N, C-alpha and C positions, 0 to 999 in steps of 0.2 A: 278890895282896897289896895292890896299889894300891887296889882296891875296898874292901878291909877297912880300910885306913888312912883312906880318904875317909869311910867309914861311921863310924869312930871319931871323926873330927873333927866330923862332923855331930852326933853324939850329944853331944859335949862342948859344941858351940855352943848347943844347945838345953837343956843341963842334964839330959839323959836318962841314967839309970843303966842300963847293960846288963851283965848277968852272963853271959858266954859260958861255958857248961859244957862243951861239946864242939865242937871244930873239926876236921872231918875233911876232909882234902884227899887223895883217893886215887882208886883205880880203881873204887870201889864203885858209882859212878854211870856207869860206862862199859860199853857193850854192844859186843862185838866181832862185827860182822856183815859178810858179804861183799856187795857190793864195797867198802863203806865200812869203812875200817880200824878206826875206833872212833868211837862216837857217844854222846852223853849219853842215859841212860835217861829222865831227867826234865829238862826245860829250866827249870823253876821250881817252887818249893814254896810252899805256903800253910800257915798255922797257924791253927787255930780258937782264938780268944781265950777261948772258954768252956771247952773241954776240953783244949786244948794239943795236940790231934791234928795231925799233920803229914801233908799229902797233896799230890799233884801239882797245881800250879796250872794251870788252863785258862782262857784269856782269849779272849773273842769279839772279832771285829774291831772292833765298836762300843766295847767296853770299853777298847781301846787308845787311843782318842781321849781327850780332845780335843787338837787341835793336835799330833798325833803327828809330822807333818812338821817343824813348828817345833821340837819337842823333839828330834827326830833331828838336825836341823841344829845345835842347841846342843851335842849330844854330839860332833859332828864338829869344830866350830869355835868353841865357846863358852867356851873357856878351861880345860876339864878339871876344873872344880870340881863336885863332886856337890851337887845341890840338893834340898831337901825341898820338894815342890810341893803336898803334900796338907795342908790345914788340918783336922785331926781335930775340933777344937772346933766349927768352923763348917760342916764337911762339904762342902768344896769344894776344887777344884784351883785354885791360883794360880800363874801363870807370870810371874815378875818380869821387867821390862825388862832386856835385855842387848844387847851388841854382839859382833860376831865379831872374832876375831884376824885375821891376815893371810889374805885369801881369794884371793890372786893365782893360786893353783894350781887353783881350782875349775873354771874353763873347760877346762883341760887334762884334769882328771879326768872331766868330762862327755863328752869326746871318746873316752875309752877304751872298749874293748868290755866286754861283760858278764863274760867269763872273766877279764880283767885285774882288773876291780873285785873280783870274788869272791876271786881269789888274793891281791890286794894290800891290800884294805881289810877283810879278815876275819881274825880270829885262828884260825878253824877252818873253812876253806873246804869241807872235805869233808862237813861236817854242818850247814851253815847251812840254815834253812828256805827254801822255794822263793821266797819274796818278798824275800829279803835284798837282792839286787841292785836290784830295783825300788824298795825303800825307800831305799836309799843314793842312787839316782838322784833320787828325789823330794826328798830332803834337800839334795843338791848343787844341784839346780835352784832350790830355795827360796833357798839362800844366794846363788846367782848373781843372782837377781832382787831380793833384799833384802839388799844388802851391809851395810846399817846398819839392823837391825830396830828399834833404839831409835827411829828416825824413821819407818820404813815400816810397822811392825806395832804398836808400842806407842805409840798416840797420846798426846801430852802426857806421855810417859814412864810411863803408867799400866800396871799389870800386867793380865794377862788372867785372868779368873776364870770357872770353869765348875762347874756342879753337875749331878750325875747324878739325873735324875728319870724314872721309868718306862722305864728302860733307854736313855735318850737324854741325851747331854751337852748342856746348855743354857748359853749365855753369860749371865753375870749381871753387874750393875753393876760 
């Protein structure tokens, strides 16, 4: 519900009108398989803007960039506010400058073993993708090395901008 509230606030902030026709929160996307007690059938969905067709979203490793570690760090310690980072008119991703909240626990989290991280930093440890723990560790390491990204990452407090060209994300002015 927290994600839905964040999405609603983001829509209101940008004056977007969204008409939710159906909201289904049920076991329809749950697969019961052994030894995993229950797992999502689909981890994400995409919608064709031309036809309205809905289908499973598949993302290549390259498409998860740019700055996926920075964005992961923001999701862990950036204040919990959902941000819209894609500028649809100009067709680029823009990551605005930010600072972290209290990061005093990061060093201790980095000392924890993989099993502890999986069990304590995941909402669904039994069904996380194989790279979950390594992604969390990368984000925590980034936070540890850049406790104030407004100074260490965002030079002169300028946002980072990236455009996708020929399947590669390129930093732009």
